[in-house]
N, C-alpha and C positions, 0 to 999 in steps of 0.2 A: 450431406451426410456429415463431412468434414464436423461444419458447424454443429451439429448434434454431439459429435466425440468430444469435441473442445469444449461444449456446453455443459456439460456432464464432467467432463476431468475436472473441471474448475469448478466443480460443486463436488468435489471430493473430501477438500477439508471440511466442509459445512456439515457433510452426512458423518465425516469422523467426527467428529465435536459433537454431533448429537447421539452417535451411538456411545461414545464416553461417559456423556454428561445424564443421560435417561434412560439409555438398556444396561451398558455393564457397570454403571453409577461406582465406577473406579479413581474417581476423579474427589480427593479432600478439599481442594481451596478451588470452588467453579467458579469463582469471579475471576480470581488469577490464571486461571486454567483460558477461559476465554478470552482476556487480555490477550494469550502468548498464542495462541492457536490464530484468532483473528488478526492479533497486529503482524506477527510472522507473514501469516497467508499474503494479509495484504503489500508486504515490503516485497517480498519476493515477486508476484503479482507485477506491480507497478514497475519494479528494476527491468522483470522481464519485459515489458512493453517497450522500453527505452533501446532494448537490444535486438526488438522486432527487426530493425531497418541494417543491423549490421549482419544478420545470418540471412537477409533473404537469399542468398545466391545458394544457400545449402536448404532452405527448407522457407516458401513465401509465405508469411502470415502476414500480412500488410493487410489482407482485404478483412481479417479479424481481429484486427488492433484494438477499433472501439470497442467490441465485446471485451475483449480480454481487458483492456484497462476500465472498462466499467464493472467487471468483476472485482479489481482491485478496489474500486470505491465502494463496493459493496463490502466486500470484507473490512475496510476503513471504517464503515456505517456500522459495521456489527458489534467494531470495537469502541465506535464512541457511545452507542447504545448502550454496549456493558459498562461505562464508568457513568453513564447520567441513571441508567435505570437501575442496575444491581449494585454498583459501587455508589452511587449519591443518593440512590432512594427517591428521585425525583426532585430532591433537594436544589434547587438553583444558585440560593447563597454558599450550598457545598462546595460548589462547582465553582464557581466565582473564587472562594477562598481558597478552594487547592490549586487555583489555575495562579495565583497570585502568589502562595506558598510554596508551590513546586516548578518551578521554568519548564521542564519538560513536558509539562502538560499545556500550556500555553505555546510550545512550541508544536504539539503534534495539532491543539486545535486551530494553529495558521494555516499547517500542511492540510488539514482536513478540509477549511474553507477554501483553499488552492483547488482541492481534487474537486469539492463541488462544484463548484464555478465549471470546471473542467467537462463532469459528468454533464451538467446543465447544459453546457455550450456542442454537447457532442454530436449533435443532429446535425446531418447534413447542410441545412439552412444555417445554423447556427453558425455552426465550424465553419464555413465560408468566411461569417461576418467576424469571428474571433479567435481564427486559428493561431493569430500571432501570438495571443496570449496563453497558449497551448504549450508554449518554451516555459513557463511557470512550474510546470512538470519537475523539472531540475532541482528548482528552489523547494518544492514538498519532498521531493526525495534528500534533500541535503538535510532541510527539519525532520523529517520522518527517522533517518539515522541518528541525528544529534539525541531525538526523542528517547530511540531505542538504547543507545548509549547511557544515556542520564536515568534513564528509566531503571537500569540495572542496579543491582545492590553492590554485584560483582561480578565479573564478567569471565565466562568458562573458555577453554581452548578451544570448543564448538563457537561460542557468540566472537571469539579472534576471528576466526577462519569466514564466519557468515560477514564480519565488517570487513577483513580483506579483501572477497567477491563484491561485495559492494565496493569499494575502494578501485577495484580491478574494471570493473561496469564501467565506472564512472571514468577510467583515464581512458578505457578505451572508445568512448562516447566522444569525449573530448577531443578524442586524436582522430574520430572520424567526422567530427563538426570544422576541424582545421581543415582537413585534407578538401572536404567538401569545399569549402570556404576560399580554397586556393585554387580549384579548378574555376573558380567564377572568375 
């Protein structure tokens, strides 16, 4: 039952996006809107996955971490599809040109390929073999944060708060890693 509730909860941003785009039709720039919703949702979910071990004393979501992480990948994949299908209109040369002209795009691409590797190796059998490489999620999250900051033309107060939360989570996770290393 918990898995179903979590599954449906993680789909809320997707359904919200669909309702805004196709039912309410209140979005003036759909491509930018899809970037915003999918990128923000992917980032929030992925940062949440690294906090799961920090909050397990209060709520144990460790059994669901894989599913939550795969949802983060799902939204990152939608973000990439938005770029390739709607923005680049399936023009691979445009994707290459934009990636070379705008560094935040290739940082996002690198982060995406790290997440793709993690998604592909998240089965029990492959995770046992490649779990040490799953620590690259931290590199992906750094790249995603830089991607987010560089993609903004200007940062609002809300975005500064968002970045502050990202930095706070990163700091707490780093402390947790140091504490765990000293216990060994």
